[in-house]
N, C-alpha and C positions, 0 to 999 in steps of 0.2 A: 839667282834667287829662287826661281821655281824648282831647280834641282834640290836646293836645301830644304824647301818645303816638302817635297816628295820624300826625301830621306827622313825628315822628321816624322812624317805620317807613317812611313814604313817602320821606324823605330818604335813608335807608340803601338802599332799593331803587333809587333813582335813582343813587346813588353806585356801586352794583354794576353798573348797566346801562350807564353811560357808557363804560367801557373796552371792553365788548363792541360798543357802537355805533361807537366809533372803529375797532375792528378790522374791522368790516363796511365802513366807509367806505374804509379802506385797501385792502381786498380789491377793492372796487368800482373804485377807481382803477387797480389792476393789471389788472383785467379790461378796462376801457376801453382801456388802453394796448395790451393784447393784441389786442383787436378792431380797433383802428386799424391795427396792423401787418398783420392779416389783410386789411383793405381795401386797404392799400398792395400787398399780395401779389397781390390780384385785378387791381389796376391794372397791376402789373408783368407779369402773365401776358398781359393785353391788349396791352401795349406789345411784349412778345416776339412775340406772334402777328403784329403788324403790322410787325415789324422783323427777320424771318427768324431768330428766336431769339437775337438779339444784345441784350445788356444795355445800358442807357444809359451813354454816356460822360459820367460825372458825377463830381464830387469826393466824397470820403468825407464831408466837411463843407464847407459853402460858404466858410468862411474859409481852407480848405486847397485853393486853386484856382489854381495857377500858370498854367494854360492858359486861364483864363477860360471854362471849359466851363459849359453850363447846369447848374443844380442838379438834384438828383433830383426835387424837387417841381415844378420847371419842366418836366422831361421827362415826368412822369406826370400833370400837371394836367388834360389833356384826357380822361384815362382815369378820373379820380377823380370828375368831375362837380361839383366844387366850384370856384367861381371867386373871384377876389379883385377888388378895385376896379381895380387896375392891369392885370389880365389876364395877369400873368406867371407865376402859380403860386407866387410868394413868399408865405409866410405862410398856407399852407393849414392849417386847423384840424386836419386828420387827422394832420399831422406834428408835433403837440404832445402829448406825454405829459402827463396831468393832474398828475403829481407833479414835472414839470420846471419849476423856477423859475430855473434858472441857464443852461442851454445854449440853450434856445429863444429867449430874448430877444436873444441875440447871433447865433445861427446860423439862426434861422427854421426849425429842425428839432430834434427831440429824438432823432433816430435816426442812427446811423453806418452809412454805405453801404460795402459791400465793393467799392471802386472798381476793383479789378483785374478785376472781371467785365466792365467796359466796355472793357478793353484787350485781352482775350484770351478764348478759350473757357474756360468754367469748369473743364474738366478740366486745363488748363494752369496755373491759378492755384495758389498754394502750398497753400491749403486743399483744392482739388480733387485735388492730387497726394497729399495726406496721407490724405484720407477716401475718395476714389473713389466717392462716393455722394451724390446730390442731397438725400437726406434728412438729411445731416449737415453740408453746407456752408451756412453762413449767407450771407444776402444783405444783411440789415439787422438792426440790434439797437439797444437802448437805448444812447445815447451816454454815459450815466453811470449810476451806481448809484442811480437814483431810488427804487427799491423796497427798498433795503437790501441786505445781503449784501456779498460781496467782489468780485463781478463784475456786469455788467449783467444784468438779469433776463429780459426778453422778447427772443426771437430769431425772425426770419423766415428760413426755410430755402428753398433753391432750388426744392424741390418744392411750395412754397406753404404748408406748415404752419407754424404758430407754436407755439413751445414756450417753457417757462420754464426758464432755466438755473439750476438749484438748486445753489448751492455750499455748502460746509461752513458750518454756522452759520446757515443759513436754513431756514425751514419752508415 
């Protein structure tokens, strides 16, 4: 009888622990996503240093590429230090958010690039004219709502910092 009581108590404790464990796993995936955007930001800074502060001419998403420009992952592949079997920069792991099971399999990236940056100086883009500040103009962000909420969660800004976009209803 005592053994059944101990097993019952252990079962209740495990049942209480599992939701907390799941919350920690979810937070971990958000952090990995944020860290990957930070690494892409470092690669972007190296690219800018080698290209007279001009952003890559790349499509927002590979499937939206009428001019057949290289993708952002192809432009940044040499700066990331991660190679693929075909050497093109397609399918770099750093471009996959751990919570993305829909966009990455199709696009080979989980992040949406502000493609106007490759066409004109950032100050002339729509967001540059609205915000006038590199700390508020995004360069790259989650291509979907992988982490919940009503808008994409992680954003890489032109100054290189990564922040979470917290919308109403998120914690």
